[in-house]
C-alpha positions in Angstrom: -0.2 0.2 -0.3 1.4 3.0 -1.2 -0.2 6.7 0.4 2.2 9.0 -2.1 -0.3 11.3 -4.0 -1.7 10.7 -7.5 -0.4 13.7 -10.3 -2.3 14.8 -13.1 -1.4 17.6 -15.3 -3.8 18.9 -18.1 -2.6 22.1 -20.0 -6.3 24.2 -18.7 -9.4 23.3 -17.0 -10.2 20.2 -18.7 -8.1 17.7 -17.3 -10.8 18.6 -14.4 -13.3 15.9 -15.6 -10.5 13.5 -14.7 -9.8 14.5 -11.9 -13.5 13.6 -11.2 -13.5 10.6 -12.7 -11.0 9.4 -10.5 -11.8 10.9 -7.0 -15.1 8.5 -7.6 -13.6 5.5 -8.6 -11.0 5.7 -5.8 -12.3 7.8 -3.0 -9.8 7.3 -0.4 -6.6 8.4 -2.6 -4.7 11.9 -3.0 -4.9 13.6 -5.8 -1.7 16.7 -6.8 -3.5 18.3 -10.3 -1.9 20.9 -12.3 -3.6 23.5 -14.7 -0.7 25.0 -16.9 -3.2 28.2 -18.1 -0.8 30.3 -18.1 0.4 28.7 -21.6 -2.8 27.0 -23.1 -3.3 25.9 -25.5 -1.1 23.2 -26.1 -2.4 22.3 -29.3 -1.2 25.3 -31.9 2.7 24.0 -30.2 5.2 22.5 -31.7 5.9 19.1 -30.8 9.6 19.7 -28.6 7.8 22.8 -26.8 4.8 20.2 -25.5 7.0 17.7 -24.2 9.6 20.6 -22.2 6.2 22.1 -21.2 5.1 18.5 -20.3 8.4 18.1 -18.4 8.3 20.8 -16.8 4.7 19.8 -15.6 6.3 16.4 -14.8 8.7 17.8 -12.2 6.5 19.8 -10.4 4.3 16.8 -9.8 7.5 14.6 -8.7 7.7 17.5 -5.8 4.7 15.7 -3.9 6.5 12.3 -4.7 3.3 11.5 -6.9 3.3 7.4 -6.7 1.8 7.7 -10.8 1.0 10.6 -13.9 -1.6 11.0 -15.1 -1.4 13.6 -18.7 -4.9 14.5 -18.3 -4.3 16.6 -22.2 -5.0 14.3 -25.1 -1.6 17.1 -27.2 0.6 16.0 -24.2 -0.3 12.4 -24.2 0.5 12.4 -28.3 3.1 14.4 -28.0 4.8 13.4 -24.4 4.1 10.5 -23.1 6.6 8.1 -24.4 9.4 11.1 -23.9 8.0 11.0 -20.1 7.8 7.5 -19.9 12.1 6.9 -20.4 13.2 10.3 -18.5 11.2 8.8 -15.0 10.2 5.2 -13.4 7.0 6.3 -11.8 3.7 4.7 -13.6 2.7 7.3 -16.4 -0.1 7.3 -18.3 -2.2 9.3 -20.6 -5.8 9.4 -21.6 -5.7 8.5 -25.0 -4.8 4.5 -24.6 -7.5 4.0 -22.8 -9.9 5.4 -24.9 -9.1 3.3 -27.1 -9.2 0.0 -25.3 -12.7 1.0 -24.2 -13.3 2.3 -27.6 -12.2 -1.6 -29.9 -13.7 -3.3 -27.1 -17.6 -1.6 -27.2 -17.4 -1.8 -30.9 -18.8 -4.5 -32.6 -18.8 -3.2 -36.2 -15.3 -2.0 -35.7 -17.0 1.6 -36.9 -15.6 4.3 -35.3 -15.7 7.8 -34.9 -13.4 10.5 -33.0 -14.2 13.6 -32.0 -11.9 16.4 -30.8 -10.4 19.7 -31.4 -8.3 20.6 -34.6 -4.9 19.9 -33.1 -5.9 16.1 -31.6 -8.1 15.7 -35.3 -5.1 17.0 -37.3 -2.3 14.3 -35.2 -4.6 11.5 -35.3 -2.9 10.4 -32.5 -6.9 7.9 -32.1 -6.3 7.1 -35.3 -3.3 5.8 -35.5 -3.6 3.8 -32.4 -7.0 2.5 -33.5 -5.3 0.9 -36.3 -2.3 -0.4 -34.4 -4.6 -2.1 -32.3 -6.4 -3.3 -35.1 -6.2 -3.0 -38.9 -9.9 -3.3 -39.6 -11.0 -0.1 -37.9 -12.4 2.2 -39.4 -12.3 5.8 -37.9 -14.1 8.4 -38.7 -12.3 12.3 -37.5 -14.3 14.8 -36.7 -12.7 18.4 -35.3 -15.5 19.9 -32.6 -13.2 23.1 -32.4 -16.2 25.4 -30.3 -17.6 22.5 -28.3 -14.4 23.7 -25.5 -15.8 27.3 -25.3 -19.1 26.0 -24.3 -18.0 23.5 -21.9 -16.0 26.2 -20.7 -19.1 28.6 -20.3 -21.0 25.7 -18.9 -24.6 26.5 -21.6 -24.7 22.9 -23.2 -28.0 22.4 -21.8 -28.9 25.3 -24.8 -30.7 25.6 -27.8 -28.2 26.4 -30.1 -25.2 23.9 -28.5 -28.1 21.6 -30.4 -27.3 23.4 -33.3 -23.9 23.0 -33.3 -23.3 19.2 -32.2 -25.6 19.0 -35.5 -22.8 21.0 -37.6 -20.4 19.2 -36.6 -21.9 15.2 -35.6 -23.5 15.0 -39.3 -21.0 14.7 -41.0 -20.3 11.1 -39.2 -24.7 10.0 -39.6 -23.9 8.7 -43.1 -20.7 7.1 -41.6 -23.0 3.7 -40.0 -20.9 4.1 -36.9 -21.2 2.3 -33.8 -19.2 3.7 -31.2 -17.6 7.5 -30.3 -14.8 8.0 -28.7 -14.6 12.2 -27.1 -11.0 13.1 -27.9 -11.2 16.2 -25.6 -11.7 16.3 -21.5 -13.6 18.9 -22.0 -16.3 16.9 -24.8 -17.1 15.4 -21.5 -19.3 18.2 -20.6 -21.5 18.1 -23.5 -22.5 14.0 -23.2 -26.2 14.9 -23.2 -26.6 17.0 -26.7 -24.1 14.5 -28.3 -26.1 11.8 -27.1 -29.4 13.9 -28.2 -27.9 13.6 -31.8 -25.8 10.8 -32.1 -28.9 8.4 -31.1 -28.8 6.1 -28.1 -27.6 3.5 -29.8 -24.1 4.8 -30.3 -21.4 3.4 -27.8 -20.5 7.2 -26.6 -16.5 6.7 -24.5 -15.9 9.2 -22.3 -11.7 8.8 -22.3 -11.9 10.6 -18.7 -13.9 7.5 -17.1 -11.6 5.2 -19.7 -8.4 6.9 -17.2 -9.6 6.6 -14.5 -10.2 3.3 -14.9 -6.7 2.2 -15.5 -5.5 4.1 -13.0 -7.2 2.2 -10.7 -6.1 -1.3 -12.2 -2.5 0.6 -12.5 -2.5 1.4 -9.0 -3.3 -2.1 -8.4 -1.5 -4.0 -10.5 1.8 -2.8 -8.4 0.4 -2.2 -5.5 0.1 1.3 -4.5 -3.3 2.1 -3.7 -4.1 3.7 -0.6 -4.5 1.9 1.7 -5.8 4.4 4.6 -9.9 4.5 4.9 -10.2 8.4 4.9 -11.2 10.0 1.9 -9.0 12.0 0.2 -8.0 15.2 -0.9 -7.4 17.1 -4.0 -4.7 19.9 -4.1 -5.4 22.4 -7.5 -2.1 24.8 -8.6 -2.5 26.8 -11.8 0.3 28.6 -13.8 -1.9 31.6 -13.8 -6.0 32.1 -12.2 -8.3 33.0 -14.8 -11.1 35.0 -15.1 -13.9 33.0 -13.2 -11.6 29.8 -12.9 -13.7 28.4 -9.3 -17.0 29.3 -11.5 -15.4 26.3 -14.3 -13.8 24.4 -12.6 -16.7 23.8 -10.5 -18.3 22.4 -13.6 -16.0 19.9 -14.8 -15.3 19.2 -11.4 -18.8 19.0 -10.4 -18.4 20.1 -7.6 -17.1 23.4 -5.5 -13.2 24.3 -6.0 -12.7 25.9 -2.6 -8.6 26.4 -2.1 -6.3 26.8 -5.7 -2.6 27.9 -5.6 -0.7 30.0 -8.2 2.5 28.3 -9.0 5.3 30.4 -10.7 8.5 29.4 -12.8 11.9 30.3 -12.9 14.4 31.6 -15.3 15.3 27.7 -16.1 11.6 26.9 -16.3 10.9 25.5 -12.9 8.1 25.6 -11.4 7.5 27.1 -7.7 5.2 27.8 -5.1 
């Protein structure tokens, strides 16, 4: 058993959906969350810059002696996961592989849709891994850039959101998919309107939920679950406190965020509180 916390980092606040699912599944685990809100979005950056940011984020989390690191960002998962694994002994997991594994398990026809940001879709991280795992899989990818600001505004129930969902997802209507991967950690906020349009017969794969399941498996396999039976605590750190952060973050987390600490960088790019 291991009482050390789980470390989670994201380029902003979308990764709070991952925190939410881990809190739900692993009640007794402590969590350290770092959101790099000062440098979001990562999707427009070069691979080398994303690797550098991800390294700095990981080093910050390791100051808390975390026992596992979760990359709760699709872009960083696609670009920096293998790089970070080569540097550190601590287990590291991204959000892409858990979603891929779940989609292939759920899909009967292996006709799978993927929605995400422009960056995630252009990098084809889900498509490549789906094909690696099952060559017969047919993948249909659609970027849905407006879903992120809608999720951050917390307006998923507004009528105009249905029109935006229809605009993007109508491209998938004639593809006969039976499974749809929500390839962005913001998108679980929009499950209801997505399901309403795409149909009840289509399986939705929530990468945040699947990542939480994968974290639970890794902790069990490595015998590093927290043996204490006291409710875990989550500590939030961000590189900049944007306007309405607590309000937006609370929508993603499903509960109020009572305390957030800002961290800063020294001249070498290292974070300190």
